[in-house]
Structure formats: structure tokens, C-alpha cells
C-alpha positions in Angstrom: 0.0 0.0 0.0 1.5 3.3 -1.1 0.3 6.5 0.6 1.0 9.7 -1.3 1.2 13.2 0.1 -2.4 14.1 -0.8 -3.8 11.2 1.1 -1.9 12.2 4.2 -2.8 15.8 3.9 -6.5 14.9 3.5 -6.4 12.6 6.5 -4.6 15.2 8.6 -7.2 17.8 7.6 -10.1 15.6 8.6 -8.3 14.8 11.9 -7.8 18.5 12.6 -11.4 19.3 12.0 -12.6 16.5 14.2 -10.3 17.5 17.1 -11.5 21.1 16.8 -15.1 20.0 16.9 -14.3 17.9 20.0 -12.6 20.9 21.6 -15.6 23.1 20.9 -17.9 20.5 22.5 -15.7 20.4 25.6 -15.6 24.2 25.9 -19.4 24.2 25.5 -19.7 21.9 28.5 -17.6 24.3 30.5 -19.9 27.1 29.3 -23.0 25.3 30.5 -21.5 24.1 33.9 -19.9 27.4 34.9 -19.7 27.7 37.9 -19.1 31.5 37.8 -19.7 34.2 35.2 -16.0 34.6 34.5 -15.7 30.9 33.6 -18.5 31.3 31.2 -17.0 34.3 29.5 -13.6 32.6 29.2 -15.2 29.5 27.7 -17.3 31.6 25.3 -14.1 33.3 24.1 -12.4 29.9 23.8 -15.3 28.7 21.6 -14.9 31.8 19.4 -11.2 31.2 19.0 -11.8 27.5 18.2 -14.4 28.5 15.7 -12.0 30.8 13.9 -9.4 28.0 13.9 -12.0 25.6 12.5 -12.9 28.1 9.7 -9.2 28.5 8.9 -8.6 24.7 8.8 -11.7 24.2 6.8 -10.6 26.8 4.3 -7.3 24.9 3.9 -9.1 21.6 3.7 -11.6 22.6 1.1 -9.2 24.9 -0.8 -11.8 27.7 -0.6 -10.4 31.1 0.5 -13.8 32.7 1.2 -13.9 31.0 4.6 -10.8 33.0 5.7 -12.8 36.2 5.2 -15.5 34.8 7.3 -13.0 33.8 10.0 -11.5 37.3 10.1 -14.9 39.0 10.4 -16.0 36.5 13.1 -12.7 37.0 15.1 -13.3 40.8 15.2 -16.9 40.4 16.3 -16.0 37.8 18.9 -13.3 40.0 20.3 -15.7 42.9 20.7 -18.3 40.6 22.3 -15.7 39.3 24.8 -14.6 42.8 25.7 -18.3 43.9 26.2 -19.1 40.9 28.4 -16.0 41.5 30.5 -16.8 45.1 31.0 -20.4 44.2 32.0 -19.1 41.7 34.5 -16.6 44.2 35.9 -19.3 46.9 36.3 -21.8 44.5 37.9 -19.1 43.5 40.5 -18.3 47.2 41.2 -21.9 48.1 41.8 -22.5 45.2 44.1 -19.4 46.1 46.1 -20.5 49.8 46.4 -24.0 49.1 47.8 -24.2 49.7 51.5 -25.6 46.9 53.6 -29.4 47.0 54.1 -30.5 48.1 57.6 -33.1 46.0 59.3 -36.4 47.7 60.1 -37.1 47.6 63.8 
């Protein structure tokens, strides 16, 4: 049995795509389980990075460069979403720390 370079490249591409899908599924489990909001934000960012990697690997595998444009646009949007969620989490923590304790009515 003779294996040429194209067969190895095709198999490596499929293995890469499968491992990226598995990684996205594991990050999704962390997104659902939490336990805190910061963990969820980090796992959502990891899913975004893995999706960009998947789009790049799929562009190489399918020899279609249009997926690279989609990957770049998605990376920019995902970055802005992560920054927005992080700022929201930071603000919500600051406001909860600044509130004085409630006095009991006597």
C-alpha cells in the first residue's frame, strides 16, 4: 500500500477538523456548567477562538479562501463581544461592592 502526500494531507485535515469540533464541544460543556460568570466568559471566548481555527482549517481543507474572510470577520466580532461581556461583569461587580448593607427595620 502506497500512501501519497495528498492522502496524508487529506487525513490530517479531517483529523484536525474532528479535534476542533471535539474541543468546541468540551468548551461548551464548561460554558454550561460554569460555575461562575468569569468561567462562562472565558469558555465563550475559547469557543470563538476554536471556531476561527475551524474556519481556517476548513478553508485549507476545502481549498476555498472565502472561509478565511468569514474567519477574520468572526474574530473581530467575537473580540468585541468578549470585551463587552468582560466590562459588563466588571461593572456589575463594582456596583455590588459599592452598595451599603441594608439596615433592618425595627
